[in-house]
C-alpha positions as CSV (number, residue, x, y, z in Angstrom):
1,M,147.3,287.1,64.4
2,T,146.1,285.7,60.9
3,K,143.1,286.7,58.9
4,S,141.4,283.1,60.0
5,E,142.3,284.0,63.7
6,L,140.5,287.4,63.4
7,I,137.3,285.8,61.7
8,E,137.2,283.2,64.4
9,R,137.4,286.2,67.0
10,V,134.8,288.1,65.4
11,A,132.7,285.1,65.3
12,Q,132.9,284.5,69.1
13,E,132.4,288.2,70.2
14,S,129.6,288.8,68.1
15,G,127.7,285.5,68.2
16,L,127.7,285.3,64.2
17,T,128.6,282.1,62.5
18,K,132.1,281.8,61.0
19,G,130.8,282.4,57.4
20,R,129.0,285.7,58.5
21,A,132.1,286.8,60.4
22,E,134.5,286.1,57.4
23,M,131.8,288.2,55.3
24,V,132.3,291.0,57.8
25,V,136.0,290.8,57.7
26,N,136.2,290.6,54.2
27,T,133.8,293.4,53.8
28,I,135.9,295.7,56.0
29,F,139.1,294.9,54.2
30,E,137.6,295.5,50.6
31,S,136.2,298.5,51.9
32,M,139.6,299.8,53.1
33,T,141.3,298.8,49.8
34,H,138.8,300.5,47.8
35,A,139.3,303.7,49.9
36,L,143.0,303.7,49.3
37,V,142.9,302.6,45.7
38,A,140.8,305.8,45.3
39,G,143.5,307.9,47.4
40,D,141.4,308.4,50.4
41,G,142.9,308.2,53.6
42,I,141.3,305.9,56.6
43,E,141.4,307.1,60.0
44,I,140.4,304.6,63.1
45,R,140.6,306.8,66.2
46,G,142.7,304.9,68.9
47,F,144.2,302.8,66.5
48,G,145.7,304.6,63.6
49,S,145.6,305.7,60.0
50,F,146.2,304.7,56.5
51,T,147.1,306.8,53.6
52,V,148.7,306.4,50.2
53,R,152.0,307.9,49.7
54,Q,153.4,308.8,46.2
55,Y,157.0,308.2,45.3
56,K,158.7,309.7,42.2
57,A,160.6,307.7,39.7
58,Y,164.3,307.3,40.3
59,E,167.5,305.6,38.9
60,G,168.5,302.7,41.6
61,R,171.1,300.1,41.3
62,N,171.3,296.4,41.0
63,P,173.1,295.4,44.2
64,R,174.6,292.2,42.6
65,T,175.7,293.6,39.4
66,G,176.0,297.4,40.2
67,D,173.9,298.2,36.9
68,V,171.8,301.2,37.0
69,V,168.0,300.2,37.1
70,H,165.2,302.7,36.3
71,V,162.5,302.4,39.2
72,A,159.1,303.5,38.0
73,P,157.0,306.0,40.2
74,K,154.6,304.1,42.7
75,R,152.0,304.7,45.2
76,L,152.4,302.6,48.4
77,P,150.0,302.6,51.4
78,F,151.5,303.7,54.6
79,F,150.3,303.2,58.3
80,K,150.8,305.5,61.1
81,V,149.9,304.2,64.6
82,G,147.6,306.0,66.8
83,K,148.5,307.4,70.0
84,E,146.1,305.1,72.1
85,L,147.7,301.9,70.3
86,R,151.0,302.9,70.9
87,E,150.6,303.5,74.6
88,R,148.8,300.1,74.8
89,V,151.6,298.3,73.3
90,N,154.1,300.1,75.6
91,G,152.2,299.3,78.5
92,R,151.6,302.9,79.3
93,W,147.7,303.2,78.6
94,T,145.2,304.1,81.4
95,P,141.6,304.3,80.2
96,S,139.8,307.3,81.5
97,E,136.7,305.2,82.3
98,K,136.9,301.7,83.5
99,V,135.7,299.6,80.7
100,E,134.9,296.0,81.8
101,P,135.1,293.2,79.2
102,S,131.6,291.8,78.5
103,P,130.7,288.5,80.2
104,R,131.1,285.5,77.7
105,P,128.1,282.9,77.9
106,T,129.0,279.8,79.7
107,E,126.4,277.8,78.3
108,P,125.8,277.2,74.4
109,S,123.4,279.5,72.9
110,P,120.0,277.7,71.7
111,P,120.2,276.4,68.1
112,K,119.3,278.9,65.4
113,P,116.3,277.9,63.3
114,S,117.4,276.3,60.0
115,F,116.3,277.5,56.6
116,T,117.7,277.6,53.1
117,R,118.8,280.8,51.8
118,R,119.8,281.7,48.5
119,R,123.2,283.4,47.9
120,D,121.9,286.3,45.8
121,E,119.4,287.4,48.6
122,N,120.1,290.6,50.5
123,L,121.4,289.8,53.8
124,S,121.0,293.1,55.3
125,E,118.7,292.1,58.1
126,D,121.7,291.0,60.3
127,V,122.7,293.4,62.9
128,I,126.3,293.6,64.2
């Protein structure tokens, strides 16, 4: 799944426009990125957790020439899959409660009233 496919899916499931859905997806990714940059972990129950791992500097070798190369210390994001996601991927997940998918509307929704909005206005009235 690509980011644009995710945005499309969020728009479909939530009834938001693609522009609003893109704003939601971008906000989530930016928030996750800021948390990892700050050194915080991210835990999404049933899905997995993101952490930042520290790696020390070391002397490596260029595989083509064999020359010694200094590799600087670095921090890399690491993802650990959650139990529920792992079981779903392996086909062994059985929900404790039967959760039925929400029915999709078969007829198009009525047109939304159109009005001009300035880009810098607060958009907090949307409820997701």
